[in-house]
TORVEXVEX-58422 format. One record per residue (C-alpha): residue number from 1; x, y, z. Coordinates in nm, 2 decimals. Example, Ala and Ser with C-alpha at 12.3 -4.5 7.8 and 13.67 -1.06 7.14 Angstrom:
<vovos>
  nr      X      Y      Z
   1   1.23  -0.45   0.78
   2   1.37  -0.11   0.71
</vovos>
This chain:
<vovos>
  nr      X      Y      Z
   1   6.25   1.00   2.31
   2   5.94   1.22   2.33
   3   5.60   1.08   2.23
   4   5.32   1.28   2.05
   5   4.95   1.28   1.96
   6   4.91   1.36   1.57
   7   4.65   1.63   1.55
   8   4.32   1.53   1.34
   9   4.18   1.84   1.14
  10   3.82   1.88   1.09
  11   3.86   1.94   0.75
  12   4.03   1.55   0.71
  13   3.77   1.41   0.90
  14   3.49   1.57   0.69
  15   3.68   1.41   0.37
  16   3.69   1.08   0.56
  17   3.35   1.09   0.65
  18   3.23   1.15   0.31
  19   3.40   0.90   0.14
  20   3.30   0.62   0.39
  21   2.94   0.75   0.32
  22   3.01   0.68  -0.05
  23   3.16   0.36   0.01
  24   2.86   0.23   0.23
  25   2.58   0.32  -0.05
  26   2.81   0.14  -0.29
  27   2.83  -0.18  -0.08
  28   2.48  -0.31  -0.12
  29   2.52  -0.30  -0.53
  30   2.89  -0.43  -0.50
  31   2.84  -0.72  -0.23
  32   2.93  -1.05  -0.40
  33   3.14  -1.33  -0.42
  34   3.49  -1.35  -0.63
  35   3.48  -1.56  -0.94
  36   3.48  -1.97  -0.84
  37   3.40  -2.29  -1.05
  38   3.18  -2.54  -0.99
  39   3.03  -2.87  -1.07
  40   2.70  -3.08  -1.02
  41   2.49  -3.34  -1.08
  42   2.09  -3.36  -1.22
  43   1.83  -3.60  -1.18
  44   1.49  -3.55  -1.26
  45   1.19  -3.69  -1.43
  46   1.12  -3.57  -1.83
  47   0.81  -3.53  -2.02
  48   0.80  -3.54  -2.41
  49   0.54  -3.42  -2.65
  50   0.56  -3.59  -2.95
  51   0.32  -3.63  -3.23
  52   0.34  -3.99  -3.22
  53  -0.02  -3.98  -3.45
  54   0.14  -3.76  -3.72
  55   0.46  -4.00  -3.69
  56   0.28  -4.28  -3.75
  57   0.06  -4.21  -4.04
  58   0.38  -4.05  -4.21
  59   0.57  -4.39  -4.17
  60   0.28  -4.61  -4.30
  61   0.19  -4.41  -4.58
  62  -0.10  -4.43  -4.78
  63  -0.37  -4.70  -4.74
  64  -0.30  -4.78  -4.40
  65  -0.45  -4.59  -4.11
  66  -0.39  -4.61  -3.73
  67  -0.69  -4.73  -3.55
  68  -0.56  -4.71  -3.17
  69  -0.24  -4.54  -3.03
  70  -0.09  -4.56  -2.69
  71   0.24  -4.40  -2.56
  72   0.45  -4.39  -2.27
  73   0.58  -4.00  -2.25
  74   0.77  -4.01  -1.91
  75   1.11  -4.09  -1.80
  76   1.43  -4.04  -1.59
  77   1.63  -3.79  -1.68
  78   2.01  -3.71  -1.62
  79   2.28  -3.43  -1.66
  80   2.64  -3.37  -1.52
  81   2.75  -3.00  -1.57
  82   3.05  -2.77  -1.49
  83   3.01  -2.37  -1.46
  84   3.18  -2.04  -1.40
  85   3.04  -1.83  -1.12
  86   3.11  -1.47  -1.23
  87   2.94  -1.31  -0.95
  88   2.65  -1.34  -0.73
  89   2.42  -1.29  -1.03
  90   2.57  -1.44  -1.32
  91   2.71  -1.78  -1.45
  92   2.80  -1.96  -1.77
  93   2.73  -2.35  -1.74
  94   2.82  -2.64  -1.99
  95   2.65  -2.98  -1.95
  96   2.59  -3.31  -2.09
  97   2.26  -3.45  -2.08
  98   2.05  -3.77  -2.12
  99   1.64  -3.72  -2.11
 100   1.56  -4.08  -2.16
 101   1.36  -4.28  -2.36
 102   0.98  -4.24  -2.50
 103   0.78  -4.47  -2.63
 104   0.43  -4.55  -2.83
 105   0.24  -4.84  -2.98
 106  -0.03  -4.83  -3.23
 107  -0.28  -5.06  -3.40
 108  -0.31  -5.01  -3.79
 109  -0.60  -5.11  -4.03
 110  -0.56  -5.33  -4.23
 111  -0.46  -5.53  -3.92
 112  -0.09  -5.46  -3.79
 113   0.11  -5.28  -3.54
 114   0.37  -5.00  -3.53
 115   0.58  -4.96  -3.22
 116   0.83  -4.65  -3.17
 117   1.12  -4.56  -2.96
 118   1.27  -4.20  -2.92
 119   1.59  -4.16  -2.71
 120   1.75  -3.82  -2.66
 121   2.12  -3.72  -2.58
 122   2.30  -3.39  -2.61
 123   2.53  -3.11  -2.46
 124   2.46  -2.74  -2.44
 125   2.56  -2.39  -2.30
 126   2.36  -2.20  -2.07
 127   2.38  -1.85  -1.91
 128   2.23  -1.88  -1.57
 129   2.11  -1.57  -1.39
 130   2.04  -1.55  -1.00
 131   1.84  -1.33  -0.81
 132   1.93  -1.33  -0.41
 133   1.63  -1.36  -0.22
 134   1.79  -1.39   0.11
 135   2.13  -1.50   0.25
 136   2.07  -1.86   0.13
 137   1.80  -1.88  -0.13
 138   1.80  -1.72  -0.48
 139   1.58  -1.75  -0.78
 140   1.74  -1.90  -1.09
 141   1.67  -1.82  -1.46
 142   1.86  -1.98  -1.71
 143   1.86  -1.96  -2.10
 144   2.10  -2.16  -2.37
 145   2.17  -2.34  -2.67
 146   2.17  -2.69  -2.70
 147   2.27  -2.96  -2.97
 148   2.12  -3.27  -2.95
 149   2.06  -3.61  -3.12
 150   1.72  -3.80  -3.16
 151   1.76  -4.17  -3.21
 152   1.45  -4.35  -3.32
 153   1.38  -4.70  -3.37
 154   1.07  -4.87  -3.51
 155   0.93  -5.21  -3.56
 156   0.61  -5.34  -3.74
 157   0.36  -5.65  -3.79
 158   0.09  -5.76  -4.01
 159   0.02  -5.48  -4.31
 160   0.25  -5.23  -4.14
 161   0.58  -5.16  -4.29
 162   0.82  -4.91  -4.26
 163   1.13  -4.80  -4.51
 164   1.37  -4.69  -4.24
 165   1.32  -4.83  -3.90
 166   1.63  -4.67  -3.72
 167   1.56  -4.26  -3.84
 168   1.80  -4.04  -3.67
 169   1.86  -3.63  -3.65
 170   2.12  -3.44  -3.48
 171   2.00  -3.05  -3.44
 172   2.06  -2.71  -3.24
 173   1.78  -2.55  -3.07
 174   1.73  -2.34  -2.76
 175   1.66  -2.43  -2.40
 176   1.52  -2.20  -2.11
 177   1.42  -2.28  -1.74
 178   1.34  -2.15  -1.39
 179   1.44  -2.28  -1.07
 180   1.53  -2.22  -0.67
 181   1.86  -2.26  -0.53
 182   1.94  -2.25  -0.16
 183   2.32  -2.27  -0.03
 184   2.39  -2.48   0.27
 185   2.74  -2.36   0.27
 186   3.02  -2.20   0.06
 187   3.07  -2.55  -0.10
 188   2.72  -2.72  -0.13
 189   2.41  -2.59  -0.30
 190   2.09  -2.76  -0.42
 191   1.86  -2.67  -0.69
 192   1.50  -2.76  -0.79
 193   1.42  -2.67  -1.15
 194   1.20  -2.67  -1.43
 195   1.37  -2.66  -1.78
 196   1.22  -2.70  -2.14
 197   1.40  -2.85  -2.43
 198   1.31  -2.78  -2.80
 199   1.41  -3.09  -2.99
 200   1.38  -3.26  -3.30
 201   1.15  -3.55  -3.35
 202   1.37  -3.74  -3.60
 203   1.17  -3.60  -3.88
 204   1.21  -3.27  -3.92
 205   0.94  -3.17  -3.67
 206   0.99  -2.98  -3.35
 207   0.91  -3.13  -3.02
 208   0.90  -3.03  -2.67
 209   1.07  -3.20  -2.38
 210   1.01  -3.05  -2.01
 211   1.21  -3.16  -1.73
 212   1.15  -3.14  -1.35
 213   1.49  -3.21  -1.15
 214   1.67  -3.18  -0.86
 215   2.02  -3.08  -0.88
 216   2.36  -3.10  -0.63
 217   2.58  -2.81  -0.68
 218   2.98  -2.82  -0.57
 219   3.16  -2.51  -0.58
 220   3.52  -2.54  -0.53
 221   3.79  -2.29  -0.44
 222   3.54  -2.06  -0.31
 223   3.57  -1.85   0.01
 224   3.29  -1.80   0.26
 225   3.04  -1.55   0.15
 226   2.99  -1.34   0.46
 227   2.65  -1.23   0.51
 228   2.59  -0.88   0.31
 229   2.60  -0.58   0.52
 230   2.36  -0.31   0.48
 231   2.47  -0.08   0.75
 232   2.64   0.26   0.68
 233   3.03   0.24   0.78
 234   3.16   0.43   1.03
 235   3.38   0.73   0.96
 236   3.74   0.81   1.03
 237   3.71   0.88   1.40
 238   3.99   1.05   1.61
 239   4.05   0.93   1.98
 240   4.03   1.20   2.24
 241   4.27   1.47   2.27
 242   4.58   1.37   2.43
 243   4.69   1.50   2.77
 244   4.96   1.75   2.81
 245   5.26   1.73   3.07
 246   5.31   2.03   3.30
 247   5.54   2.27   3.24
 248   5.87   2.22   3.43
 249   5.97   2.52   3.66
 250   6.25   2.75   3.52
 251   6.57   2.68   3.65
 252   6.70   2.89   3.96
 253   6.97   3.14   3.86
 254   7.33   3.06   3.98
 255   7.49   3.21   4.30
 256   7.84   3.27   4.11
 257   7.87   3.48   3.83
 258   7.87   3.28   3.52
 259   7.69   3.22   3.19
 260   7.35   3.16   3.22
 261   7.21   2.81   3.21
 262   7.01   2.76   2.87
 263   6.60   2.79   2.93
 264   6.46   2.42   2.87
 265   6.17   2.39   2.64
 266   5.84   2.27   2.73
 267   5.79   1.92   2.66
 268   5.43   1.80   2.52
 269   5.40   1.44   2.60
 270   5.09   1.22   2.50
 271   5.02   0.83   2.46
 272   5.03   0.65   2.16
 273   4.78   0.79   1.94
 274   4.54   0.49   1.75
 275   4.31   0.60   1.49
 276   4.03   0.36   1.41
 277   3.89   0.32   1.04
 278   3.56   0.12   0.97
 279   3.65  -0.20   0.75
 280   3.34  -0.06   0.51
 281   3.50   0.24   0.45
 282   3.81   0.10   0.30
 283   3.70  -0.21   0.13
 284   3.42  -0.39  -0.06
 285   3.22  -0.66   0.08
 286   3.45  -0.96   0.21
 287   3.72  -0.83  -0.01
 288   4.10  -0.71   0.07
 289   4.12  -0.47  -0.21
 290   4.10  -0.09  -0.13
 291   3.79   0.11  -0.27
 292   3.82   0.45  -0.38
 293   3.68   0.57  -0.07
 294   3.93   0.38   0.13
 295   4.24   0.53  -0.07
 296   4.09   0.88  -0.03
 297   4.09   0.82   0.36
 298   4.43   0.66   0.40
 299   4.55   0.98   0.17
 300   4.41   1.19   0.46
 301   4.56   1.00   0.75
 302   4.92   1.00   0.53
 303   4.88   1.41   0.51
 304   4.83   1.44   0.85
 305   5.17   1.24   0.92
 306   5.36   1.46   0.73
 307   5.65   1.62   0.92
 308   5.63   1.35   1.18
 309   5.94   1.14   1.29
 310   5.77   0.83   1.41
 311   5.92   0.50   1.61
 312   5.67   0.27   1.51
 313   5.33   0.25   1.34
 314   5.12  -0.06   1.39
 315   4.83  -0.17   1.18
 316   4.59  -0.44   1.31
 317   4.30  -0.56   1.11
 318   3.96  -0.70   1.31
 319   3.64  -0.88   1.22
 320   3.32  -0.93   1.37
 321   3.23  -1.29   1.50
 322   3.03  -1.37   1.19
 323   3.20  -1.67   0.96
 324   3.44  -1.89   1.08
 325   3.75  -1.79   1.32
 326   4.02  -1.94   1.06
 327   3.84  -1.73   0.76
 328   3.83  -1.41   0.97
 329   4.20  -1.41   1.05
 330   4.29  -1.45   0.73
 331   4.06  -1.17   0.59
 332   4.20  -0.95   0.90
 333   4.57  -1.02   0.80
 334   4.50  -0.97   0.44
 335   4.34  -0.63   0.52
 336   4.61  -0.50   0.73
 337   4.88  -0.59   0.48
 338   4.69  -0.42   0.20
 339   4.67  -0.08   0.44
 340   5.06  -0.11   0.54
 341   5.18  -0.13   0.17
 342   4.93   0.16   0.08
 343   5.10   0.37   0.34
 344   5.46   0.30   0.21
 345   5.36   0.29  -0.15
 346   5.16   0.59  -0.19
 347   5.19   0.79   0.14
 348   5.55   0.75   0.15
 349   5.61   0.63   0.50
 350   5.90   0.43   0.60
 351   5.84   0.05   0.56
 352   6.08  -0.05   0.82
 353   5.90   0.13   1.10
 354   5.54  -0.01   1.02
 355   5.42  -0.31   1.09
 356   5.08  -0.52   1.03
 357   4.91  -0.80   1.19
 358   4.56  -0.96   1.16
 359   4.36  -0.97   1.51
 360   4.06  -1.17   1.35
 361   3.73  -1.18   1.57
 362   3.95  -1.19   1.86
 363   3.97  -0.82   1.97
 364   3.60  -0.73   1.97
 365   3.51  -0.36   2.08
 366   3.16  -0.46   2.19
 367   3.12  -0.68   2.53
 368   3.00  -1.03   2.47
 369   2.65  -1.00   2.50
 370   2.60  -0.68   2.35
 371   2.48  -0.85   2.02
 372   2.24  -1.15   2.07
 373   2.26  -1.44   1.79
 374   1.89  -1.47   1.80
 375   1.83  -1.10   1.64
 376   1.69  -1.07   1.29
 377   1.98  -1.07   1.06
 378   1.96  -0.72   0.95
 379   1.99  -0.60   1.32
 380   2.28  -0.84   1.38
 381   2.49  -0.70   1.11
 382   2.41  -0.35   1.23
 383   2.51  -0.43   1.59
 384   2.82  -0.57   1.52
 385   2.96  -0.31   1.28
 386   3.18  -0.16   1.52
 387   3.38  -0.48   1.56
 388   3.50  -0.45   1.19
 389   3.78  -0.21   1.18
 390   4.12  -0.14   1.09
 391   4.33   0.02   1.37
 392   4.65   0.22   1.34
 393   4.84   0.29   1.64
 394   5.13   0.56   1.60
 395   5.43   0.61   1.86
 396   5.65   0.91   1.77
 397   5.79   1.27   1.81
 398   5.69   1.58   1.59
</vovos>
């Protein structure tokens, strides 16, 4: 069987290069995690701003005045929550919270005392926005609605008397907050936040409760997010032109008078052909779904295969060394499978003669010390770009 070299036209190269450039420009805006759920626990300190003096005067009524008042407006707060991270920038979060208990004590004229306690609990739903500051740090902002119950209890002595010692109120209101998040890994994050809850005091008036807290967040079912890549992807790069075998000499004429032997046609011989695509020209960040630019690049390759009788096509996926070896192996296999399926389904190539395999980070094009791990993040990403690729090797005849 003869082997051949697939010619790559300049027009096809130009088209594939243009598509790759467009895909590279889009990567910075599209790099994100796949959606995932998470849960967490918050502990912190709450600080309330109730109008204790106004509440005291309202309870005591006419003829009794408050001569002195002391209050305890701080307590521990906690919250349990669960959420759904839609992408790197937006999440929806539901929570149950306990803002603690606050108290005051007042002395009255005529002689008496009035002591009060406020206990705040409820649930809420927040829209949480994230602004990435680096690969690990993100600035957080939240706005939401919460529905809470304020339970009051009052005790008196002497001249102070109240008609309802245990009033309470349920009401909905808003909540806002800001914070900073640090991701220690794909499955563990920590937040420091400051939130403001707008609450009812049990008598219809509004009160603010500020909470300063630390949260532990546990995503699950989440793949490790690789560092964002900002380098431009490499284009569809053809290998060097194939070598041609010398034309064999024409056969010598026979001595006896006989029919002329047929002339042997020249034979073109080449090594199996390998075409390399930059991973960024085919896929989005850490994704295995083909981008429009990737489909166009593979369409150009499939057109070059028209009229070819190939024995075998091998598709190989490769990653750089960033991330775990197991994750890189799985990602490279998914990408090679997607390329094979597309060449069969859209390119019309024979599925029985195409195989796909993932090489992970095990077959880099760069030498081991080409990119030092101590390089700044952006330089390291650019340096390792050649290792992120999909290779297609073709052996066949035309």
